[in-house]
N, C-alpha and C positions, 0 to 999 in steps of 0.2 A: 601329577600334582599341578593344580592351577594356581600359579603364583599371583595372578591378578585378583584372586578372591581368597584372602587370608583365612576367612571363615573362623576367626577367633584363635587361630594358631598363635602360640606364645613365641615372641621373639625377644630375646634378652639384650637390652642396650647397656653397654659398659662405657662409662665416661672416662676419657683419658686426657681431657683438656687441662685438668689441674696439674698434670705432670707433663705429658707430651706437648701440650699447648704452651703452658707458661714457661717451660724451660727454653723455648725458642724466642722468648720476648726479651728485649733489652731492658725494659722497665722492671724494677723489682716491685712485685705486688706485696703490700704489707701483710704480715702474718695474720693479723685479725681479719683482713679481707679475704685471704685464702680460706681461712676457717669458715667464714660466713658463706663463701661460695660453695664449699663442700657441703655444708649443712643444707643449703638450698637445693643442691642436687640430690642429697639424700631424701629430703622431703618430697622432691619431684618424682621419686620412684625408680632411680637407677638400680639395675641389678647388681652392678659392681662399679666402684669408683677407684681408679688408680690415683691415689691422693697426691703422691709425691715420689721423689727418688732419694735414696740414701747414698749419695755420691759425694765426691770431694767438693767442698764449697768453692774451691778454686776452679774446678772444671765447670761447674754449673752454679754460679752465684745466685741465680734466680730461685733455686731450691735449697739454699743454705739453711733454711729454717725447718727442714723436714721433720725433725723430732717434735718441735713445738706445734707444728700444724697437726701432725698425727695424734698427738696427745690432747690437743685442744678441741677436736671435732666432736660433735654429737654422734653417737652410734645408734642408727636406726635399725631395729631388728629386720633381718632379711637382706640387708645390703652388705656386700662383701667389700671390705676396705683393703685395697692392695697397694703395694709400693714396689717400685723398681729397685733392685739391689744388684750391684756389679761384682761384689766380692764378699769374702767372709766378714770383714769389718762392717760393711754395709748391712749385711744380714743381721749381725749382732745388734746394731743400732735399731734396725727395723723391728726386731723381736722385742727389744726393750720398750719400743714405742707402741706395742700392741697392734701390730698389723695382723690381718686375717690371712693374707696370702703374700708370698714373695714372687715377684715377677722377674725372671732372669732373662737376659737378652744376649743373643748371639746371632751372627749373620750366616745365612746359607751360602753366601759368596765369600771366598777367601780374601779378595781385594777389599771389599767393603768392611769385613771384619778387621783387617789390618788398619784401614784408614780410621775406622770408628773406635775400635777398642785397643789398638796397638798390640794385637796378639793374633797368632794363627788360630784357625778354628779348633784345632786339637788342643792348643793351650787354653782357649776359652772353655772348651768342653770340660777339661780337667778341673779348672777352677770352679765352674758352675756345678759340677757333680759334687764337689766338696761342700758348696753352699747348700745344695739340695739335701745333703746328709744332715747338716745342721738344722735345716727346716724340719726334717722328719723327726729329729730328736725333740724339737719344740712342738711337734704335732701341728705344724702349719702346712697349709696347701702350697704347692709349687706349680707355677705356670711358666712355660718356656715360650718367649716371644722370638720367633725365628725371622729375623729381618731379611729383606730381599728375597722372599719366597717366590715372588712373581717376576723377578728381574733385578739386575744389578746395574747401577748407573755407570759402573766402570767396566764390567765384563760383558754386559748384555744379558742374553738369556741365561737363566739358571734352570737346569734340567729338573723335571719333576722327580726323577729317581733320586737326585741329590738331596732335594728337600725332604723326601720321605725317608731316606736313609738316616738323616739327622734326627728326624722325628722318632724313628725307631730306637735310636741310641738313647735319646733323652727319656723316652718312656721305659725302655727296658733296663738301661744301666743307671739312670739318674732318678728313676721313680717319679717322673713328672706326671701329675694328674690332669694337667691341661696344657694344650698347645695353642699358640696364636700364630697363624700364618699371616705375616705382615707384608703389605705392599708399601714398603718404606718410602719409595720415591714416586709412587703413582704410575707404575708401569703396567699394572694388571689390566686385563680386558676380560669381558664376560665369559667367553668360551674357555679361556685358560682357567679362570676362577672355578667354573663348573667342573672342569675335568679334574683339577687337583683336589677340590673338595670331595668329589665322589670317591676318588682313590683313597683319600684319608679316611673317610667314613667307612669304606669297605674294610680297611685294614684295622681300624680301632673304633668300633661303634660305641664303646663305653667311655672313651676318653673325651673330656670336655674340649671341644674345638671352638675357637674364636677366629674371626676374620677381621683384619685391621687394614682399612683402605685409606689412601690419601686421594684427594680430588685433583691432583696436579694436571691431568689431561681431560678433566670433565667427565670421567667415567665412574666416579665413586658410587653414585646411587645405582647405576646399572650393574656394577659389580656386586653390590649388596643383594640385589634381586637375583642375580645369577647364583650367588651363594645360597640363598634361601631355596631356590629351585633344586639345588644339588643336595640339600639336606642340612645346611648350617642353620643354627638358630641363635648364635651369639655374635654380636658385632661391636667392635670398638668404635667410638665416635667422639668428636671433640666439640664442646660447647662453642658456638660461634664459628666453627670451622677453623680455629686457630691451630698453629703448629707448623712443622716443617722439618727438613733434614739438612744439616750443614754440609753434607757431602753430595748433595744433589741440587746444583744451582737451578733456581726456578721452581723447586718443589713447593707446593702449597700445603696447606694444613690438611688434617684428617677430614673425612666426611663429617659434615656438620650435624651435630646431634639433633637439633630441632628440625632440620630438613628431613633427616631420615625418619624420625618419629612422625612427623607430619605426613609424609608420603605413605608410610606403612599403615598408619591408622586409617587413612582414606581408602586403603586397599583391604581393610577388614582384619588386619593383624592386631593382636593384643600385645602392646609393648609394656603395659603396666606403668607408663609414664604420664604424669600430669603435664600436658603440653603447655598449658598456660603458665604454670610455675617455671617450666624450663625456659620459655621465652623471656620471662621476667628476669631470670638469672643471666641469660645471654645479653640482655640489654644493659646490664651493669658492666660488661667487659670493656667497652671502649674507654670509659673513664678510668679503669684500672690499668690498662696496658698502653693507653695514650694514642690509640688509633682505631679506625673503623675495623670491623670484622667482615668476613665474606658472607655471613649469614643472609640469605635471601628472605628467609621467613621474618627476620627482624626488620629488613628493609621494606618488604611488600606486604607482610601480614599473612595470615592463614588464608586458605582458599575462600572461605566464606566470611572473612573480615571485610565487611562491606564499607563503602565510602559514602560520605554525605552526598545527597543528590544536589544538582545545581539549584541555586536559589529560585530560579524561574522555571523549574521543571513543571510545576502544576499549571502555570500559565501556558507553557508550551503544550501540555497535554490538552488543555481546554481548547486552544486554537486548532490543534490537530483534529479533535473531535468535531469542532464546528465546521472545518473544511470538509470532513468526511460526510457530515450530515447534509 
């Protein structure tokens, strides 16, 4: 496989900024603005949008309007509208709000799971298996996001076998139709990504696999390319590159959606995304969240977004030609 020449190969871009990104912000983005943001992402051609999270408003006040947002968005055919749910009550609220997919989260690391979810992994697995059963009764898709699949900020390395054993349990015992391997704190590196992706693909070729990277150590795009080379075709990304993890000091946001789309399209991949519309949506973020975003595409423009020539360029050209003559 020549990753430098995408030759029209389809790569599915899944937006998580409206959940993973906004939940990390101190500013509350008004409900109508969240709805408008999701609508613009839908029209830009995202394969999937993780719209919000059905969690306790006390835990994440930024997403306390989850039901209103989910019920208020426009549904574009072909776009999957997903939401994170932590428990049965969250699942019930999400189902009432017409989600297409429930995204359930657990960590591959015991320490991170305890810090983040206040439960052991076995306790989380039991609770999520119950939620998965409710989803199947409602005929909804279930995706499992396995945090710290590429390393834990508390424990360090997380063994590939440990990650794959949890994948096997969620697929075999909980009926998950999709798995997201998450680089929650930006610890992944390309060789590791390629190795784990290949092992997953070999074990479950028919399960929908997504990769979720943060750009904490500047390796986000390199990890996306390593995943593509190993057979992955679905990637989470966050508009403007916003996001973070409260249990990983210094952790930056997810890989930036417009940066990933820009790079992949230059390499010949088909993302199905309208980059111009995506950039326009990203440019709205600073006013909504109260600060600048990491997006280099918003700052510098696309590769061929050219700049005005100096006012005296033509005069300089003529003088140069005169000297040459």
